[in-house]
A tleap script that builds the chain and sets N, CA, C and O, in Angstrom:
source leaprc.protein.ff14SB
mol = sequence {
  NMET GLU ASN ASP TYR GLN LEU TRP VAL ARG
  ILE GLY ILE LYS VAL VAL ALA GLY LEU VAL
  MET LEU GLY GLY ILE ALA GLY ILE PHE TRP
  GLU ARG ILE THR THR ARG ARG GLY ILE GLY
  VAL ARG ILE ILE GLN LEU SER THR VAL LEU
  LEU VAL MET PRO THR ILE LEU ILE LEU ALA
  LEU GLU GLY ILE LEU GLU ASN GLN THR THR
  ALA ALA LEU ILE GLY THR ILE VAL GLY TYR
  VAL LEU SER GLY ILE GLY LYS ASP GLU PRO
  SER ASN PRO CLEU
}
set mol.1.N position { 0.845 -1.180 0.000 }
set mol.1.CA position { 0.000 0.000 0.000 }
set mol.1.C position { 0.891 1.244 0.000 }
set mol.1.O position { 1.844 1.340 0.773 }
set mol.2.N position { 0.571 2.171 -0.861 }
set mol.2.CA position { 1.388 3.379 -0.930 }
set mol.2.C position { 0.941 4.395 0.115 }
set mol.2.O position { -0.208 4.392 0.557 }
set mol.3.N position { 1.858 5.249 0.494 }
set mol.3.CA position { 1.504 6.255 1.489 }
set mol.3.C position { 0.751 7.417 0.843 }
set mol.3.O position { 0.626 7.494 -0.379 }
set mol.4.N position { 0.259 8.309 1.683 }
set mol.4.CA position { -0.562 9.415 1.196 }
set mol.4.C position { 0.198 10.342 0.259 }
set mol.4.O position { -0.373 10.859 -0.701 }
set mol.5.N position { 1.484 10.556 0.530 }
set mol.5.CA position { 2.277 11.445 -0.318 }
set mol.5.C position { 2.361 10.897 -1.748 }
set mol.5.O position { 2.163 11.641 -2.708 }
set mol.6.N position { 2.651 9.618 -1.889 }
set mol.6.CA position { 2.749 9.014 -3.218 }
set mol.6.C position { 1.407 9.059 -3.936 }
set mol.6.O position { 1.354 9.279 -5.146 }
set mol.7.N position { 0.340 8.853 -3.204 }
set mol.7.CA position { -0.994 8.914 -3.804 }
set mol.7.C position { -1.282 10.301 -4.345 }
set mol.7.O position { -1.787 10.437 -5.460 }
set mol.8.N position { -0.967 11.342 -3.568 }
set mol.8.CA position { -1.221 12.704 -4.020 }
set mol.8.C position { -0.314 13.112 -5.171 }
set mol.8.O position { -0.721 13.885 -6.038 }
set mol.9.N position { 0.901 12.604 -5.186 }
set mol.9.CA position { 1.791 12.885 -6.314 }
set mol.9.C position { 1.228 12.267 -7.589 }
set mol.9.O position { 1.215 12.907 -8.640 }
set mol.10.N position { 0.765 11.027 -7.497 }
set mol.10.CA position { 0.168 10.368 -8.667 }
set mol.10.C position { -1.075 11.101 -9.142 }
set mol.10.O position { -1.274 11.279 -10.344 }
set mol.11.N position { -1.912 11.527 -8.204 }
set mol.11.CA position { -3.108 12.280 -8.577 }
set mol.11.C position { -2.717 13.602 -9.226 }
set mol.11.O position { -3.319 14.005 -10.220 }
set mol.12.N position { -1.715 14.277 -8.674 }
set mol.12.CA position { -1.244 15.536 -9.258 }
set mol.12.C position { -0.720 15.362 -10.668 }
set mol.12.O position { -0.993 16.184 -11.542 }
set mol.13.N position { 0.034 14.293 -10.894 }
set mol.13.CA position { 0.562 14.030 -12.230 }
set mol.13.C position { -0.569 13.772 -13.211 }
set mol.13.O position { -0.524 14.237 -14.350 }
set mol.14.N position { -1.577 13.037 -12.778 }
set mol.14.CA position { -2.728 12.751 -13.647 }
set mol.14.C position { -3.509 14.022 -13.967 }
set mol.14.O position { -3.968 14.202 -15.094 }
set mol.15.N position { -3.659 14.893 -12.989 }
set mol.15.CA position { -4.365 16.154 -13.225 }
set mol.15.C position { -3.591 17.022 -14.207 }
set mol.15.O position { -4.178 17.610 -15.116 }
set mol.16.N position { -2.278 17.104 -14.029 }
set mol.16.CA position { -1.448 17.890 -14.949 }
set mol.16.C position { -1.519 17.297 -16.364 }
set mol.16.O position { -1.604 18.039 -17.343 }
set mol.17.N position { -1.484 15.974 -16.470 }
set mol.17.CA position { -1.579 15.335 -17.785 }
set mol.17.C position { -2.920 15.652 -18.440 }
set mol.17.O position { -2.975 15.916 -19.641 }
set mol.18.N position { -3.987 15.628 -17.669 }
set mol.18.CA position { -5.296 15.986 -18.213 }
set mol.18.C position { -5.361 17.435 -18.652 }
set mol.18.O position { -5.958 17.754 -19.680 }
set mol.19.N position { -4.742 18.319 -17.865 }
set mol.19.CA position { -4.718 19.733 -18.236 }
set mol.19.C position { -3.889 19.972 -19.496 }
set mol.19.O position { -4.224 20.835 -20.307 }
set mol.20.N position { -2.807 19.207 -19.661 }
set mol.20.CA position { -2.005 19.312 -20.892 }
set mol.20.C position { -2.853 18.922 -22.092 }
set mol.20.O position { -2.811 19.573 -23.136 }
set mol.21.N position { -3.622 17.855 -21.932 }
set mol.21.CA position { -4.482 17.419 -23.027 }
set mol.21.C position { -5.516 18.486 -23.383 }
set mol.21.O position { -5.645 18.876 -24.543 }
set mol.22.N position { -6.250 18.951 -22.373 }
set mol.22.CA position { -7.302 19.943 -22.621 }
set mol.22.C position { -6.728 21.278 -23.078 }
set mol.22.O position { -7.215 21.870 -24.041 }
set mol.23.N position { -5.702 21.746 -22.395 }
set mol.23.CA position { -5.107 23.032 -22.760 }
set mol.23.C position { -4.447 23.012 -24.121 }
set mol.23.O position { -4.526 23.985 -24.871 }
set mol.24.N position { -3.794 21.902 -24.444 }
set mol.24.CA position { -3.144 21.799 -25.743 }
set mol.24.C position { -4.124 21.821 -26.901 }
set mol.24.O position { -3.925 22.534 -27.885 }
set mol.25.N position { -5.180 21.039 -26.776 }
set mol.25.CA position { -6.182 21.009 -27.849 }
set mol.25.C position { -6.922 22.338 -27.932 }
set mol.25.O position { -7.180 22.835 -29.028 }
set mol.26.N position { -7.265 22.919 -26.782 }
set mol.26.CA position { -7.926 24.230 -26.790 }
set mol.26.C position { -7.010 25.284 -27.407 }
set mol.26.O position { -7.471 26.138 -28.165 }
set mol.27.N position { -5.718 25.230 -27.090 }
set mol.27.CA position { -4.766 26.176 -27.664 }
set mol.27.C position { -4.634 26.033 -29.172 }
set mol.27.O position { -4.540 27.023 -29.897 }
set mol.28.N position { -4.629 24.790 -29.630 }
set mol.28.CA position { -4.556 24.554 -31.078 }
set mol.28.C position { -5.770 25.160 -31.766 }
set mol.28.O position { -5.635 25.888 -32.750 }
set mol.29.N position { -6.963 24.857 -31.246 }
set mol.29.CA position { -8.169 25.388 -31.878 }
set mol.29.C position { -8.225 26.903 -31.791 }
set mol.29.O position { -8.626 27.562 -32.750 }
set mol.30.N position { -7.826 27.469 -30.650 }
set mol.30.CA position { -7.834 28.925 -30.506 }
set mol.30.C position { -6.894 29.575 -31.519 }
set mol.30.O position { -7.261 30.557 -32.164 }
set mol.31.N position { -5.695 29.038 -31.660 }
set mol.31.CA position { -4.728 29.598 -32.606 }
set mol.31.C position { -5.220 29.467 -34.037 }
set mol.31.O position { -5.057 30.392 -34.833 }
set mol.32.N position { -5.810 28.348 -34.373 }
set mol.32.CA position { -6.295 28.130 -35.733 }
set mol.32.C position { -7.486 29.019 -36.057 }
set mol.32.O position { -7.617 29.492 -37.186 }
set mol.33.N position { -8.355 29.252 -35.077 }
set mol.33.CA position { -9.524 30.109 -35.311 }
set mol.33.C position { -9.103 31.569 -35.425 }
set mol.33.O position { -9.588 32.279 -36.306 }
set mol.34.N position { -8.209 32.029 -34.550 }
set mol.34.CA position { -7.810 33.437 -34.578 }
set mol.34.C position { -6.970 33.772 -35.799 }
set mol.34.O position { -7.055 34.889 -36.311 }
set mol.35.N position { -6.160 32.834 -36.279 }
set mol.35.CA position { -5.351 33.111 -37.466 }
set mol.35.C position { -6.061 32.719 -38.753 }
set mol.35.O position { -5.566 32.988 -39.848 }
set mol.36.N position { -7.218 32.085 -38.620 }
set mol.36.CA position { -8.024 31.651 -39.774 }
set mol.36.C position { -7.228 30.769 -40.725 }
set mol.36.O position { -7.279 30.917 -41.946 }
set mol.37.N position { -6.498 29.855 -40.122 }
set mol.37.CA position { -5.731 28.894 -40.907 }
set mol.37.C position { -6.331 27.518 -40.715 }
set mol.37.O position { -7.038 27.266 -39.739 }
set mol.38.N position { -6.050 26.644 -41.636 }
set mol.38.CA position { -6.580 25.295 -41.569 }
set mol.38.C position { -5.722 24.383 -40.713 }
set mol.38.O position { -4.736 24.804 -40.108 }
set mol.39.N position { -6.120 23.144 -40.681 }
set mol.39.CA position { -5.398 22.142 -39.907 }
set mol.39.C position { -4.573 21.315 -40.882 }
set mol.39.O position { -5.111 20.669 -41.781 }
set mol.40.N position { -3.260 21.344 -40.691 }
set mol.40.CA position { -2.356 20.614 -41.570 }
set mol.40.C position { -1.779 19.386 -40.901 }
set mol.40.O position { -2.218 18.973 -39.828 }
set mol.41.N position { -0.796 18.817 -41.550 }
set mol.41.CA position { -0.174 17.595 -41.079 }
set mol.41.C position { 0.502 17.805 -39.736 }
set mol.41.O position { 0.368 16.966 -38.845 }
set mol.42.N position { 1.215 18.887 -39.572 }
set mol.42.CA position { 1.928 19.146 -38.320 }
set mol.42.C position { 0.969 19.336 -37.144 }
set mol.42.O position { 1.257 18.900 -36.030 }
set mol.43.N position { -0.159 19.979 -37.390 }
set mol.43.CA position { -1.138 20.180 -36.327 }
set mol.43.C position { -1.762 18.848 -35.925 }
set mol.43.O position { -2.027 18.617 -34.745 }
set mol.44.N position { -1.994 17.987 -36.883 }
set mol.44.CA position { -2.528 16.658 -36.568 }
set mol.44.C position { -1.507 15.870 -35.752 }
set mol.44.O position { -1.875 15.188 -34.796 }
set mol.45.N position { -0.231 15.957 -36.120 }
set mol.45.CA position { 0.806 15.279 -35.336 }
set mol.45.C position { 0.886 15.846 -33.921 }
set mol.45.O position { 1.003 15.088 -32.958 }
set mol.46.N position { 0.826 17.155 -33.788 }
set mol.46.CA position { 0.886 17.785 -32.470 }
set mol.46.C position { -0.303 17.374 -31.613 }
set mol.46.O position { -0.139 17.036 -30.441 }
set mol.47.N position { -1.491 17.400 -32.191 }
set mol.47.CA position { -2.673 17.023 -31.409 }
set mol.47.C position { -2.634 15.550 -31.018 }
set mol.47.O position { -3.108 15.182 -29.944 }
set mol.48.N position { -2.074 14.708 -31.878 }
set mol.48.CA position { -1.925 13.299 -31.535 }
set mol.48.C position { -1.000 13.132 -30.336 }
set mol.48.O position { -1.307 12.391 -29.402 }
set mol.49.N position { 0.115 13.816 -30.367 }
set mol.49.CA position { 1.059 13.729 -29.253 }
set mol.49.C position { 0.428 14.296 -27.979 }
set mol.49.O position { 0.606 13.732 -26.899 }
set mol.50.N position { -0.303 15.400 -28.095 }
set mol.50.CA position { -0.924 16.013 -26.923 }
set mol.50.C position { -2.013 15.136 -26.314 }
set mol.50.O position { -2.311 15.266 -25.127 }
set mol.51.N position { -2.601 14.264 -27.089 }
set mol.51.CA position { -3.631 13.375 -26.560 }
set mol.51.C position { -3.085 12.016 -26.136 }
set mol.51.O position { -3.498 11.472 -25.112 }
set mol.52.N position { -2.166 11.471 -26.912 }
set mol.52.CA position { -1.713 10.102 -26.657 }
set mol.52.C position { -0.674 10.034 -25.545 }
set mol.52.O position { -0.738 9.134 -24.708 }
set mol.53.N position { 0.277 10.957 -25.513 }
set mol.53.CA position { 1.327 10.887 -24.500 }
set mol.53.C position { 0.784 10.977 -23.072 }
set mol.53.O position { 1.161 10.149 -22.243 }
set mol.54.N position { -0.084 11.942 -22.743 }
set mol.54.CA position { -0.640 11.936 -21.387 }
set mol.54.C position { -1.481 10.698 -21.089 }
set mol.54.O position { -1.507 10.222 -19.954 }
set mol.55.N position { -2.164 10.179 -22.097 }
set mol.55.CA position { -2.943 8.953 -21.895 }
set mol.55.C position { -2.033 7.791 -21.538 }
set mol.55.O position { -2.346 7.013 -20.637 }
set mol.56.N position { -0.915 7.666 -22.230 }
set mol.56.CA position { 0.047 6.615 -21.908 }
set mol.56.C position { 0.592 6.806 -20.500 }
set mol.56.O position { 0.749 5.839 -19.754 }
set mol.57.N position { 0.883 8.054 -20.134 }
set mol.57.CA position { 1.380 8.343 -18.790 }
set mol.57.C position { 0.368 7.929 -17.719 }
set mol.57.O position { 0.733 7.301 -16.725 }
set mol.58.N position { -0.887 8.277 -17.921 }
set mol.58.CA position { -1.929 7.934 -16.954 }
set mol.58.C position { -2.094 6.421 -16.854 }
set mol.58.O position { -2.197 5.883 -15.752 }
set mol.59.N position { -2.121 5.731 -17.988 }
set mol.59.CA position { -2.265 4.277 -17.963 }
set mol.59.C position { -1.063 3.604 -17.299 }
set mol.59.O position { -1.219 2.592 -16.614 }
set mol.60.N position { 0.116 4.154 -17.495 }
set mol.60.CA position { 1.302 3.591 -16.851 }
set mol.60.C position { 1.259 3.812 -15.340 }
set mol.60.O position { 1.634 2.926 -14.572 }
set mol.61.N position { 0.805 4.988 -14.911 }
set mol.61.CA position { 0.703 5.254 -13.480 }
set mol.61.C position { -0.345 4.370 -12.804 }
set mol.61.O position { -0.203 4.026 -11.631 }
set mol.62.N position { -1.373 4.010 -13.524 }
set mol.62.CA position { -2.407 3.141 -12.980 }
set mol.62.C position { -1.989 1.675 -12.962 }
set mol.62.O position { -2.671 0.845 -12.361 }
set mol.63.N position { -0.887 1.354 -13.608 }
set mol.63.CA position { -0.425 -0.024 -13.640 }
set mol.63.C position { -1.059 -0.852 -14.729 }
set mol.63.O position { -0.882 -2.070 -14.766 }
set mol.64.N position { -1.796 -0.213 -15.618 }
set mol.64.CA position { -2.435 -0.930 -16.722 }
set mol.64.C position { -1.404 -1.296 -17.777 }
set mol.64.O position { -1.476 -2.374 -18.368 }
set mol.65.N position { -0.449 -0.412 -18.016 }
set mol.65.CA position { 0.638 -0.681 -18.954 }
set mol.65.C position { 1.896 -1.059 -18.182 }
set mol.65.O position { 2.214 -0.448 -17.161 }
set mol.66.N position { 2.601 -2.055 -18.667 }
set mol.66.CA position { 3.871 -2.434 -18.056 }
set mol.66.C position { 4.975 -1.497 -18.530 }
set mol.66.O position { 4.786 -0.741 -19.482 }
set mol.67.N position { 6.125 -1.547 -17.869 }
set mol.67.CA position { 7.236 -0.655 -18.206 }
set mol.67.C position { 7.697 -0.832 -19.650 }
set mol.67.O position { 7.949 0.149 -20.349 }
set mol.68.N position { 7.808 -2.080 -20.094 }
set mol.68.CA position { 8.275 -2.339 -21.462 }
set mol.68.C position { 7.275 -1.823 -22.489 }
set mol.68.O position { 7.668 -1.278 -23.520 }
set mol.69.N position { 5.999 -1.991 -22.216 }
set mol.69.CA position { 4.962 -1.509 -23.128 }
set mol.69.C position { 4.980 0.013 -23.194 }
set mol.69.O position { 4.866 0.597 -24.272 }
set mol.70.N position { 5.121 0.644 -22.049 }
set mol.70.CA position { 5.172 2.099 -22.011 }
set mol.70.C position { 6.364 2.626 -22.804 }
set mol.70.O position { 6.226 3.575 -23.576 }
set mol.71.N position { 7.524 2.018 -22.618 }
set mol.71.CA position { 8.722 2.443 -23.353 }
set mol.71.C position { 8.546 2.234 -24.850 }
set mol.71.O position { 8.953 3.086 -25.641 }
set mol.72.N position { 7.955 1.132 -25.249 }
set mol.72.CA position { 7.736 0.864 -26.674 }
set mol.72.C position { 6.775 1.877 -27.283 }
set mol.72.O position { 7.008 2.358 -28.392 }
set mol.73.N position { 5.711 2.203 -26.583 }
set mol.73.CA position { 4.750 3.180 -27.106 }
set mol.73.C position { 5.361 4.569 -27.218 }
set mol.73.O position { 5.158 5.256 -28.219 }
set mol.74.N position { 6.098 4.982 -26.211 }
set mol.74.CA position { 6.735 6.304 -26.267 }
set mol.74.C position { 7.765 6.353 -27.389 }
set mol.74.O position { 7.843 7.343 -28.117 }
set mol.75.N position { 8.554 5.295 -27.531 }
set mol.75.CA position { 9.529 5.239 -28.630 }
set mol.75.C position { 8.871 5.274 -29.992 }
set mol.75.O position { 9.385 5.903 -30.917 }
set mol.76.N position { 7.744 4.607 -30.123 }
set mol.76.CA position { 7.017 4.597 -31.393 }
set mol.76.C position { 6.490 5.993 -31.723 }
set mol.76.O position { 6.579 6.442 -32.866 }
set mol.77.N position { 5.952 6.663 -30.737 }
set mol.77.CA position { 5.408 8.005 -30.973 }
set mol.77.C position { 6.520 8.987 -31.332 }
set mol.77.O position { 6.364 9.796 -32.247 }
set mol.78.N position { 7.620 8.919 -30.629 }
set mol.78.CA position { 8.751 9.803 -30.938 }
set mol.78.C position { 9.260 9.526 -32.353 }
set mol.78.O position { 9.549 10.459 -33.103 }
set mol.79.N position { 9.369 8.271 -32.713 }
set mol.79.CA position { 9.801 7.923 -34.066 }
set mol.79.C position { 8.840 8.416 -35.120 }
set mol.79.O position { 9.263 8.886 -36.176 }
set mol.80.N position { 7.553 8.316 -34.851 }
set mol.80.CA position { 6.542 8.786 -35.797 }
set mol.80.C position { 6.633 10.297 -35.994 }
set mol.80.O position { 6.588 10.790 -37.121 }
set mol.81.N position { 6.758 11.009 -34.906 }
set mol.81.CA position { 6.799 12.471 -34.994 }
set mol.81.C position { 8.074 12.933 -35.685 }
set mol.81.O position { 8.035 13.829 -36.528 }
set mol.82.N position { 9.200 12.331 -35.334 }
set mol.82.CA position { 10.475 12.776 -35.900 }
set mol.82.C position { 10.749 12.237 -37.295 }
set mol.82.O position { 11.633 12.747 -37.983 }
set mol.83.N position { 10.019 11.226 -37.725 }
set mol.83.CA position { 10.308 10.613 -39.024 }
set mol.83.C position { 9.982 11.524 -40.197 }
set mol.83.O position { 10.626 11.433 -41.242 }
set mol.84.N position { 9.010 12.387 -40.048 }
set mol.84.CA position { 8.600 13.212 -41.175 }
set mol.84.C position { 9.079 14.637 -41.106 }
set mol.84.O position { 8.458 15.514 -41.706 }
set mol.85.N position { 10.156 14.906 -40.401 }
set mol.85.CA position { 10.601 16.289 -40.225 }
set mol.85.C position { 10.976 16.935 -41.553 }
set mol.85.O position { 10.591 18.078 -41.799 }
set mol.86.N position { 11.692 16.262 -42.390 }
set mol.86.CA position { 12.160 16.864 -43.626 }
set mol.86.C position { 11.208 16.734 -44.793 }
set mol.86.O position { 11.443 17.353 -45.831 }
set mol.87.N position { 10.149 15.960 -44.675 }
set mol.87.CA position { 9.249 15.732 -45.807 }
set mol.87.C position { 8.473 16.957 -46.218 }
set mol.87.O position { 8.271 17.186 -47.410 }
set mol.88.N position { 8.030 17.754 -45.257 }
set mol.88.CA position { 7.143 18.872 -45.566 }
set mol.88.C position { 7.891 20.143 -45.921 }
set mol.88.O position { 7.267 21.133 -46.303 }
set mol.89.N position { 9.190 20.143 -45.807 }
set mol.89.CA position { 9.976 21.328 -46.131 }
set mol.89.C position { 10.169 21.417 -47.652 }
set mol.89.O position { 10.448 20.410 -48.303 }
set mol.90.N position { 10.021 22.612 -48.210 }
set mol.90.CA position { 10.268 22.754 -49.655 }
set mol.90.C position { 11.753 22.571 -49.961 }
set mol.90.O position { 12.615 23.021 -49.206 }
set mol.91.N position { 12.031 21.920 -51.051 }
set mol.91.CA position { 13.426 21.678 -51.416 }
set mol.91.C position { 13.917 22.818 -52.313 }
set mol.91.O position { 13.217 23.255 -53.227 }
set mol.92.N position { 15.133 23.287 -52.033 }
set mol.92.CA position { 15.766 24.333 -52.812 }
set mol.92.C position { 17.027 23.764 -53.461 }
set mol.92.O position { 18.079 23.712 -52.825 }
set mol.93.N position { 16.928 23.341 -54.713 }
set mol.93.CA position { 18.145 22.850 -55.364 }
set mol.93.C position { 19.109 24.002 -55.617 }
set mol.93.O position { 18.719 25.070 -56.089 }
set mol.94.N position { 20.352 23.766 -55.301 }
set mol.94.CA position { 21.362 24.831 -55.496 }
set mol.94.C position { 22.065 24.676 -56.799 }
set mol.94.O position { 22.940 25.477 -57.127 }
savepdb mol mol.pdb
quit
Protein backbone atom coordinates (compact mmCIF):
# COMPACT_ATOMS: atom_id res chain seq x y z
CA UNK A 1 0.00 0.00 0.00
CA UNK A 2 1.39 3.38 -0.93
CA UNK A 3 1.50 6.26 1.49
CA UNK A 4 -0.56 9.41 1.20
CA UNK A 5 2.28 11.44 -0.32
CA UNK A 6 2.75 9.01 -3.22
CA UNK A 7 -0.99 8.91 -3.80
CA UNK A 8 -1.22 12.70 -4.02
CA UNK A 9 1.79 12.89 -6.31
CA UNK A 10 0.17 10.37 -8.67
CA UNK A 11 -3.11 12.28 -8.58
CA UNK A 12 -1.24 15.54 -9.26
CA UNK A 13 0.56 14.03 -12.23
CA UNK A 14 -2.73 12.75 -13.65
CA UNK A 15 -4.37 16.15 -13.22
CA UNK A 16 -1.45 17.89 -14.95
CA UNK A 17 -1.58 15.33 -17.79
CA UNK A 18 -5.30 15.99 -18.21
CA UNK A 19 -4.72 19.73 -18.24
CA UNK A 20 -2.00 19.31 -20.89
CA UNK A 21 -4.48 17.42 -23.03
CA UNK A 22 -7.30 19.94 -22.62
CA UNK A 23 -5.11 23.03 -22.76
CA UNK A 24 -3.14 21.80 -25.74
CA UNK A 25 -6.18 21.01 -27.85
CA UNK A 26 -7.93 24.23 -26.79
CA UNK A 27 -4.77 26.18 -27.66
CA UNK A 28 -4.56 24.55 -31.08
CA UNK A 29 -8.17 25.39 -31.88
CA UNK A 30 -7.83 28.93 -30.51
CA UNK A 31 -4.73 29.60 -32.61
CA UNK A 32 -6.29 28.13 -35.73
CA UNK A 33 -9.52 30.11 -35.31
CA UNK A 34 -7.81 33.44 -34.58
CA UNK A 35 -5.35 33.11 -37.47
CA UNK A 36 -8.02 31.65 -39.77
CA UNK A 37 -5.73 28.89 -40.91
CA UNK A 38 -6.58 25.29 -41.57
CA UNK A 39 -5.40 22.14 -39.91
CA UNK A 40 -2.36 20.61 -41.57
CA UNK A 41 -0.17 17.59 -41.08
CA UNK A 42 1.93 19.15 -38.32
CA UNK A 43 -1.14 20.18 -36.33
CA UNK A 44 -2.53 16.66 -36.57
CA UNK A 45 0.81 15.28 -35.34
CA UNK A 46 0.89 17.79 -32.47
CA UNK A 47 -2.67 17.02 -31.41
CA UNK A 48 -1.93 13.30 -31.53
CA UNK A 49 1.06 13.73 -29.25
CA UNK A 50 -0.92 16.01 -26.92
CA UNK A 51 -3.63 13.38 -26.56
CA UNK A 52 -1.71 10.10 -26.66
CA UNK A 53 1.33 10.89 -24.50
CA UNK A 54 -0.64 11.94 -21.39
CA UNK A 55 -2.94 8.95 -21.90
CA UNK A 56 0.05 6.61 -21.91
CA UNK A 57 1.38 8.34 -18.79
CA UNK A 58 -1.93 7.93 -16.95
CA UNK A 59 -2.27 4.28 -17.96
CA UNK A 60 1.30 3.59 -16.85
CA UNK A 61 0.70 5.25 -13.48
CA UNK A 62 -2.41 3.14 -12.98
CA UNK A 63 -0.43 -0.02 -13.64
CA UNK A 64 -2.44 -0.93 -16.72
CA UNK A 65 0.64 -0.68 -18.95
CA UNK A 66 3.87 -2.43 -18.06
CA UNK A 67 7.24 -0.66 -18.21
CA UNK A 68 8.28 -2.34 -21.46
CA UNK A 69 4.96 -1.51 -23.13
CA UNK A 70 5.17 2.10 -22.01
CA UNK A 71 8.72 2.44 -23.35
CA UNK A 72 7.74 0.86 -26.67
CA UNK A 73 4.75 3.18 -27.11
CA UNK A 74 6.73 6.30 -26.27
CA UNK A 75 9.53 5.24 -28.63
CA UNK A 76 7.02 4.60 -31.39
CA UNK A 77 5.41 8.00 -30.97
CA UNK A 78 8.75 9.80 -30.94
CA UNK A 79 9.80 7.92 -34.07
CA UNK A 80 6.54 8.79 -35.80
CA UNK A 81 6.80 12.47 -34.99
CA UNK A 82 10.48 12.78 -35.90
CA UNK A 83 10.31 10.61 -39.02
CA UNK A 84 8.60 13.21 -41.17
CA UNK A 85 10.60 16.29 -40.23
CA UNK A 86 12.16 16.86 -43.63
CA UNK A 87 9.25 15.73 -45.81
CA UNK A 88 7.14 18.87 -45.57
CA UNK A 89 9.98 21.33 -46.13
CA UNK A 90 10.27 22.75 -49.65
CA UNK A 91 13.43 21.68 -51.42
CA UNK A 92 15.77 24.33 -52.81
CA UNK A 93 18.14 22.85 -55.36
CA UNK A 94 21.36 24.83 -55.50
